[in-house]
C-alpha positions in Angstrom: -10.9 -22.7 -6.3 -8.3 -21.4 -8.9 -6.0 -18.3 -8.7 -4.6 -16.6 -11.6 -2.1 -15.2 -9.8 -0.6 -18.5 -8.1 -0.7 -20.8 -10.8 1.3 -18.0 -13.2 4.6 -18.6 -11.6 6.0 -16.2 -14.5 4.3 -13.0 -12.9 5.9 -13.5 -9.7 9.3 -14.0 -11.6 8.8 -10.7 -13.1 7.3 -8.9 -10.2 10.7 -9.8 -8.2 13.0 -8.4 -11.0 16.5 -6.9 -9.8 15.3 -3.4 -11.3 12.1 -3.3 -9.0 14.4 -1.9 -6.0 14.8 1.1 -8.2 10.9 1.5 -8.9 9.6 0.8 -6.0 11.9 3.2 -4.0 10.7 6.1 -7.0 7.4 5.3 -6.3 7.1 5.6 -2.6 9.9 8.5 -2.2 12.0 6.7 -0.3 9.5 5.4 2.1 8.3 8.8 3.4 4.8 8.6 3.2 3.9 5.9 6.0 4.0 8.7 8.4 0.6 9.9 6.4 -1.0 7.3 5.7 -0.6 4.1 7.5 -1.2 1.4 5.1 1.9 3.1 3.2 4.9 0.8 3.1 8.0 1.4 5.3 10.7 -0.2 3.2 11.0 -2.3 -0.2 10.4 -5.8 1.5 6.4 -4.5 2.9 6.2 -2.9 -0.8 6.9 -6.1 -2.6 4.5 -8.0 0.1 1.9 -5.2 -0.5 2.0 -6.0 -4.3 1.5 -9.8 -3.6 -1.5 -9.8 -1.5 -3.2 -7.7 -4.0 -2.1 -9.6 -7.1 -3.4 -12.5 -5.5 -6.4 -10.9 -5.0 -6.6 -10.1 -8.6 -5.8 -13.4 -9.3 -9.1 -15.1 -7.4 -11.2 -12.6 -8.5 -10.3 -13.5 -12.0 -10.5 -17.3 -11.8 -13.6 -16.9 -9.5 -15.5 -14.7 -10.8 -14.3 -12.6 -14.0 -13.4 -16.6 -15.9 -16.9 -17.8 -15.1 -18.6 -14.8 -16.5 -17.1 -14.8 -19.3 -19.0 -17.0 -21.8 -22.4 -15.4 -20.6 -21.0 -11.8 -20.9 -20.0 -12.8 -24.1 -23.0 -13.9 -25.2 -25.6 -11.2 -23.6 -23.3 -8.6 -24.4 -24.2 -4.8 -23.3 -27.5 -2.9 -23.7 -28.9 0.7 -24.9 -31.4 1.5 -22.8 -32.7 5.0 -22.8 -29.6 6.5 -24.6 -27.4 4.9 -21.8 -25.4 1.6 -21.6 -26.6 -0.9 -19.2 -23.8 -3.7 -18.9 -24.4 -7.5 -19.6 -25.5 -8.9 -16.1 -21.8 -10.8 -15.5 -19.5 -7.4 -16.0 -21.9 -5.5 -13.6 -20.6 -8.8 -11.1 -16.9 -8.7 -12.2 -17.3 -4.7 -11.5 -19.1 -4.6 -8.6 -16.2 -7.6 -7.4 -13.1 -5.4 -8.4 -14.8 -2.6 -7.0 -15.4 -3.9 -3.6 -11.6 -5.4 -3.7 -11.0 -1.4 -4.3 -8.9 -2.6 -7.6 -9.7 0.5 -8.9 -7.2 3.7 -9.0 -4.2 1.0 -8.8 -1.2 3.6 -9.5 -3.0 6.4 -8.1 -1.5 8.6 -5.5 -2.4 7.8 -1.8 -4.1 11.1 -1.0 -6.8 10.4 -4.1 -7.7 7.0 -2.1 -5.6 5.3 -4.6 -3.1 2.2 -4.0 0.1 4.0 -5.3 1.5 0.9 -7.5 3.9 1.3 -9.8 2.9 0.2 -13.2 4.4 -2.9 -13.3 1.8 -4.2 -10.5 -0.9 -2.8 -12.6 0.0 -3.9 -16.1 0.3 -7.8 -14.4 -2.9 -7.4 -13.0 -4.2 -6.2 -16.6 -2.3 -9.1 -18.0 -4.4 -11.9 -15.6 -8.0 -9.6 -15.9 -7.2 -10.2 -19.8 -6.7 -14.0 -19.7 -10.0 -14.3 -17.8 -12.0 -11.4 -19.8 -10.2 -9.6 -22.4 -13.9 -7.9 -22.7 -13.9 -6.5 -19.5 -10.2 -5.5 -19.4 -11.4 -2.6 -21.5 -13.6 -1.3 -18.6 -11.8 -2.0 -15.8 -8.3 -0.7 -17.2 -9.8 2.4 -18.6 -8.4 3.7 -14.9 -5.4 4.5 -17.0 -7.2 8.0 -18.0 -7.3 8.9 -14.3 -2.9 8.7 -14.8 -3.7 11.5 -17.5 -6.1 13.7 -15.1 -3.3 13.3 -12.6 -0.8 14.3 -15.0 -2.2 17.4 -16.9 -5.1 18.4 -14.9 -4.8 21.2 -12.0 -5.5 20.4 -8.0 -8.4 21.0 -8.0 -9.8 19.0 -11.0 -7.8 16.1 -9.5 -9.4 16.5 -5.9 -12.6 16.3 -7.8 -12.1 13.1 -10.5 -9.5 11.1 -9.0 -11.4 9.8 -5.6 -14.2 9.2 -7.8 -12.2 7.1 -10.0 -10.4 4.9 -7.2 -14.0 4.2 -5.3 -15.1 2.7 -8.7 -16.3 5.2 -11.3 -15.5 4.2 -14.4 -13.4 6.3 -17.2 -13.7 6.6 -20.8 -11.4 8.0 -23.6 -13.5 9.7 -26.2 -11.0 10.5 -29.3 -11.9 8.9 -32.5 -14.6 10.3 -35.1 -16.4 9.0 -37.8 -13.9 10.8 -40.4 -11.0 10.6 -37.8 -10.1 6.9 -36.2 -6.5 7.0 -36.9 -5.7 10.5 -38.6 -6.7 12.0 -35.3 -5.9 15.7 -36.5 -9.0 15.7 -38.1 -11.4 15.6 -34.9 -13.8 18.0 -35.8 -16.2 17.6 -32.7 -16.2 21.9 -31.5 -15.4 23.0 -28.2 -17.3 26.0 -27.4 -16.8 28.8 -25.0 -20.2 30.1 -24.1 -20.2 32.7 -20.8 -16.8 31.7 -20.3 -17.5 27.8 -19.8 -16.8 25.7 -22.3 -19.9 23.2 -24.4 -19.1 20.4 -26.3 -21.3 19.8 -29.6 -20.8 16.5 -32.4 -20.1 13.0 -32.4 -17.4 10.5 -31.4 -17.6 6.9 -32.9 -15.8 3.9 -31.5 -15.6 4.7 -28.0 -14.2 2.1 -25.6 -17.1 1.9 -22.6 -18.5 5.2 -24.2 -21.3 6.2 -21.3 -18.0 5.9 -19.1 -18.4 8.0 -16.0 -15.6 10.3 -16.5 -14.5 10.6 -19.9 -11.3 12.7 -21.4 -12.8 14.0 -24.7 -10.2 15.3 -27.5 -12.1 18.3 -29.1 -11.5 21.3 -31.6 -11.2 24.4 -29.5 -9.4 26.5 -32.0 -11.6 28.2 -34.9 -10.2 28.1 -38.6 -7.7 25.5 -37.9 -7.6 22.4 -39.4 -4.8 20.7 -37.8 -3.3 18.9 -34.4 -2.4 23.0 -33.2 -6.2 23.6 -33.0 -7.1 20.3 -30.8 -7.5 21.1 -26.5 -8.3 18.0 -24.1 -11.5 18.4 -22.1 -13.3 16.5 -19.4 -16.9 15.5 -19.3 -18.9 14.6 -16.6 -21.6 12.4 -17.1 -23.8 13.3 -14.5 -24.5 16.2 -16.7 -26.7 13.9 -18.8 -25.6 15.9 -21.7 -24.2 13.3 -24.1 -26.3 10.6 -25.7 -25.0 7.2 -26.4 -26.9 6.8 -30.1 -25.6 3.0 -30.3 -23.2 0.1 -29.4 -21.6 -1.2 -32.0 -22.1 -5.0 -32.8 -18.6 -6.7 -33.0 -16.7 -9.8 -33.8 -14.9 -9.9 -30.5 -14.6 -8.1 -27.4 -18.6 -8.0 -26.5 -18.6 -7.6 -23.2 -16.9 -4.0 -23.6 -19.2 -1.4 -25.1 -18.0 0.5 -28.2 -20.1 3.3 -28.4 -21.5 6.4 -31.5 -21.7 9.6 -28.9 -23.9 12.5 -29.8 -23.0 15.5 -27.5 -25.2 18.4 -27.8 -24.5 21.9 -25.8 -22.8 19.0 -22.8 -20.8 20.7 -20.4 -16.8 20.3 -20.3 -13.5 21.2 -18.7 -10.5 22.6 -20.0 -7.2 19.9 -19.1 -4.2 22.1 -19.1 -3.4 24.5 -22.0 -5.3 25.1 -24.9 -3.9 23.6 -28.4 -2.0 20.8 -26.4 -4.7 18.2 -26.5 -3.4 15.8 -29.6 0.5 17.1 -29.3 0.6 16.2 -25.9 -2.5 15.2 -23.8 -3.5 12.3 -26.3 0.0 11.4 -26.9 0.8 10.3 -23.3 -2.9 8.7 -23.2 -2.0 6.9 -25.7 1.3 5.5 -24.7 -0.6 4.6 -21.3 -3.3 2.7 -23.5 -0.7 1.4 -25.9 0.8 -0.6 -23.2 -2.3 -2.3 -22.1 -3.1 -3.8 -24.8 0.2 -5.2 -25.0 -0.8 -6.6 -21.7 -3.9 -7.7 -23.2 -2.1 -9.4 -26.0 0.0 -11.1 -23.5 -3.1 -12.3 -21.5 -4.9 -13.3 -24.1 -2.0 -15.3 -25.6 -1.6 -17.1 -22.3 -5.4 -18.1 -22.3 -5.0 -19.4 -25.9 -2.1 -21.4 -24.9 -3.5 -22.7 -21.9 -6.9 -23.7 -24.1 -4.8 -25.3 -26.3 -2.6 -27.8 -23.7 -5.8 -28.5 -22.2 -7.4 -29.7 -24.7 -4.9 -31.2 -26.9 -4.3 -33.4 -23.8 -7.7 -34.6 -23.6 -8.5 -35.2 -27.1 -7.7 -38.8 -28.5 -6.8 -40.0 -32.0 -5.9 -42.8 -33.5 -5.7 -44.6 -30.2 -3.7 -41.7 -28.4 -3.9 -38.0 -27.2 -3.0 -35.3 -29.8 -0.5 -34.0 -27.1 1.8 -37.0 -28.4 2.0 -36.2 -32.1 4.9 -34.3 -33.0 2.8 -31.8 -35.4 0.6 -30.9 -32.6 3.2 -30.8 -29.3 5.7 -28.8 -31.9 2.8 -26.2 -32.2 2.2 -25.9 -28.6 5.9 -25.9 -27.9 6.5 -22.6 -30.2 3.6 -21.1 -28.6 4.7 -21.1 -25.0 8.0 -19.8 -26.1 6.3 -16.9 -27.9 4.2 -16.3 -25.2 7.0 -15.9 -22.5 9.4 -13.6 -24.9 6.2 -11.2 -25.6 5.8 -11.3 -21.1 9.2 -10.7 -21.0 9.1 -7.9 -23.8 5.9 -6.4 -21.5 7.3 -6.3 -18.4 10.8 -4.6 -20.0 8.6 -1.7 -21.8 6.8 -1.7 -18.1 10.1 -1.2 -16.1 10.9 1.5 -18.4 8.2 3.5 -18.1 8.1 3.1 -14.2 11.1 4.8 -13.9 10.9 7.8 -16.1 7.7 8.6 -15.0 8.4 8.2 -11.2 11.4 10.8 -12.2 8.7 13.4 -14.0 6.5 13.0 -10.9 9.7 13.7 -9.0 10.8 17.0 -11.0 7.2 18.4 -10.1 8.2 18.1 -6.3 11.7 19.3 -6.3 14.7 19.6 -9.0 16.3 16.9 -10.1 19.9 16.5 -9.1 22.0 15.5 -12.7 22.4 12.1 -12.4 18.5 11.9 -12.0 18.1 14.1 -15.3 20.5 12.0 -16.9 18.5 8.8 -16.2 15.0 10.5 -16.7 15.9 10.8 -20.5 17.4 7.7 -20.8 14.7 5.6 -19.6 12.1 7.8 -21.3 14.1 7.2 -24.8 14.0 3.7 -24.3 10.1 3.8 -22.8 8.9 5.6 -25.7 10.5 2.9 -28.9 9.9 -0.1 -26.5 6.7 0.7 -25.8 5.4 0.7 -29.9 7.2 -2.2 -30.2 6.1 -3.8 -27.1 2.4 -3.3 -28.7 3.0 -4.1 -31.6 4.4 -7.5 -31.8 3.0 -8.5 -28.4 -0.5 -8.3 -30.6 0.6 -9.6 -33.6 2.2 -12.9 -31.4 -1.5 -13.0 -29.9 -2.9 -13.0 -33.1 -0.7 -16.1 -34.1 -0.8 -17.9 -30.9 -4.9 -18.2 -31.0 -4.8 -19.0 -34.0 -2.6 -21.9 -33.8 -4.9 -22.9 -30.5 -8.1 -22.9 -32.5 -6.4 -24.9 -34.9 -5.6 -27.5 -32.5 -8.6 -27.8 -31.6 -9.5 -28.7 -35.0 -13.6 -28.5 -36.0 -14.6 -27.9 -32.3 -12.8 -24.7 -31.9 -15.1 -23.0 -34.3 -18.0 -24.0 -32.1 -19.0 -22.1 -28.9 -18.7 -24.8 -27.4 -15.3 -24.0 -26.2 -13.8 -20.7 -25.2 -10.7 -20.7 -27.7 -13.5 -19.6 -30.1 -14.4 -16.4 -28.3 -10.9 -15.7 -27.5 -9.9 -16.3 -31.0 -12.3 -13.7 -31.6 -11.4 -11.3 -28.6 -7.3 -11.4 -30.2 -8.1 -10.1 -33.6 -8.7 -6.5 -32.5 -5.6 -6.1 -30.1 -3.1 -5.3 -33.8 -6.0 -3.0 -34.6 -7.2 -0.5 -31.9 -4.9 2.0 -30.0 -2.9 2.5 -33.5 -2.9 -0.2 -36.0 0.4 -2.7 -36.2 1.4 -0.1 -38.9 1.0 2.5 -37.1 2.9 1.2 -34.1 6.1 0.1 -36.7 5.9 4.1 -37.9 6.6 5.2 -33.9 8.8 2.2 -33.6 11.1 2.6 -36.4 12.9 5.7 -35.0 14.3 2.8 -32.6 16.0 1.5 -35.8 16.9 4.8 -37.3 18.4 6.5 -34.1 20.3 3.3 -33.3 18.2 3.0 -30.0 17.5 -0.9 -30.2 21.0 -1.5 -30.8 22.2 0.6 -28.0 20.0 -1.2 -25.8 21.4 -4.3 -27.3 24.6 -3.8 -26.6 24.0 -3.0 -22.8 22.3 -6.5 -22.9 25.3 -8.1 -24.3 27.0 -6.2 -21.5 25.6 -8.1 -18.8 26.8 -11.3 -16.8 25.4 -14.4 -17.6 26.1 -17.7 -16.5 28.6 -19.5 -18.9 26.4 -22.2 -20.4 24.6 -19.4 -21.8 27.4 -17.9 -23.8 26.1 -20.0 -26.5 23.3 -18.4 -27.1 24.8 -15.2 -27.0 27.2 -15.6 -29.6 23.6 -16.8 -32.0 22.1 -13.6 -30.9 25.6 -11.5 -31.4 25.0 -13.3 -35.1 21.4 -12.0 -35.6 22.6 -8.5 -34.5 25.3 -8.3 -37.0 22.9 -9.3 -39.6 20.3 -6.8 -38.5 23.0 -3.8 -38.6 23.7 -5.3 -42.4 19.8 -4.9 -43.0 19.7 -1.1 -41.2 22.8 -0.1 -43.0 21.3 -0.8 -46.5 18.2 0.4 -46.1 19.6 3.8 -44.5 21.8 4.5 -46.9 19.8 4.3 -49.9 18.5 7.2 -47.7 14.5 7.2 -49.2 11.8 7.8 -47.0 9.6 5.4 -49.2 12.4 2.7 -49.2 12.7 3.0 -45.5 9.0 2.9 -45.0 8.5 -0.5 -47.1 11.3 -2.2 -45.0 10.4 -0.5 -41.7 8.2 -3.4 -40.0 10.8 -6.1 -41.0 13.5 -3.9 -39.6 11.4 -3.1 -36.3 10.2 -7.2 -36.3 14.3 -8.4 -36.5 15.1 -5.7 -33.6 12.6 -7.4 -31.2 13.2 -10.9 -31.8 16.9 -9.6 -31.0 15.5 -7.8 -27.9 12.7 -10.4 -26.8 16.3 -13.8 -27.3 18.2 -11.1 -24.9 15.7 -11.3 -22.1 14.9 -14.6 -22.6 18.1 -15.1 -21.7 18.4 -12.9 -18.9 15.5 -14.9 -17.8 17.1 -18.3 -17.9 20.1 -16.7 -16.2 18.1 -15.9 -13.0 15.7 -19.1 -13.8 16.4 -21.9 -15.6 13.0 -22.9 -16.2 13.0 -20.6 -19.4 15.7 -22.5 -21.0 13.1 -24.2 -23.3 11.6 -21.1 -24.2 15.0 -19.8 -24.8 15.9 -22.6 -27.4 12.8 -22.7 -29.1 12.3 -18.8 -29.4 15.6 -18.5 -30.6 15.7 -20.7 -33.2 12.1 -19.0 -34.5 13.7 -15.6 -34.2 17.0 -16.6 -36.0 14.9 -18.5 -39.0 12.1 -15.3 -39.4 15.6 -12.5 -39.5 17.2 -14.5 -41.9 14.3 -14.4 -44.2 13.7 -10.9 -43.7 17.7 -9.6 -44.1 17.3 -11.9 -47.5 14.0 -10.0 -48.7 16.0 -6.8 -47.8 18.9 -8.0 -49.7 17.3 -8.9 -52.7 15.0 -5.9 -52.8 16.3 -2.2 -54.6 14.3 0.9 -54.6 12.9 0.0 -58.2 11.2 -3.1 -56.8 8.4 -1.0 -55.4 6.6 -0.1 -58.2 5.7 -4.1 -58.2 3.8 -3.7 -55.0 2.0 -0.5 -55.5 -1.8 -0.7 -56.6 -2.5 0.8 -59.9 
């Protein structure tokens, strides 16, 4: 009997980060709910013990139910029956186990029968579920939709829908259409008021878990509009039976997760919040949560790929020796582990930033924040806004690199369905595409470059006290920071939008390498077990950043024409 929580010491390490005391105190309103709910924690230690126990349950389900079902689910996939989705047998078993354990609605308040957990332990659960089966996390993880309902729907809607999700009903976010993928301003699904009630008509495409019980639907509510200002957000309840699944897409990976094309015919729906705010406010909040979820999925998949590579390299014998003893192989495996540790540190740093600002945001609806609380809310929100796209973008790209190298270590065997790495490799590919491609994440993240947000956080990390033996690493990072500043200065001084866009990914990746290096220094300061990953990752990061800096140095605006298609 394995356990994905107990065999991953990194999770407990990040769960016990010093900032968690602040996060938990804010989430628990200084532990005032115990009088109303006997299972609410009485203090910080009680809360942490609760998180620890629940994560151990998640780890057990992942190791002994979800992971063993993964290959069968990948082979069977979901079915379309009479216009609705029927999960693969293994998927339904996974869902039954998760629901029985009460693991839906993890972050929801207790008044809606949720566990009221912060985002950090929820993301840890997503990390583990993704390691077990990345496709299944796309069903379980869509409880993120409940957060949007909690944040923007009215009290009556919250009372009707949130307990259902906490009880195990699944969710979906119906955003994209045949002609509106990344450009959601082009959404055309029509929302009409008929005798005072909203009805939806049209088609949605590429909808993850599209036949979920409760869906958030982006639709055009304002006639005569053609941009985001004409879009509103709606709740659709599957109980009305007014939406048909026209097809389940045949995909390269994450096969257990049904990706659907939906047809809405006079589907009754309820407006969420205000008209016209569907895209510019509600979808943006929804997507930020989804992007953090994909970062967790990327980390879990990368962890799974690394573990498969280690296991295979140790058992595979060539030329009379285990291939794990060959420098070409053990270097690959060590680099993979360093990258996994780096993106996991970035993931949980981002989750902590989101936790603090979200907690203050919810508190602000209950009372007027004090001046220092408002200042902290704004500071953490800015950090969350620039770290979330960086975490999603870099984690998904590194996930693909790690999966690629893990399959390479398997050689020809990895290309066959006899080993899990074949499925993991296919599953990894989507992470840098959905919920906003890496290119779109860069568009969001580059604001952290141009506004100085990333540099300010680098300076903050520099001021954090570390043990003397880590100061040498700090010096290397300081050199990288200087190179980054020079690169940013050159690009911004030219002051051409196209030129800035051309170098945006390089600058964001340089910033990410520096930030992840800082985080690994801080991790090593708390636990020396991270020293190896710090040393290896910093060497990788320095080499990559110098290459990007040199490219920027020799590239001028006139050079862009050489890259343009005829």
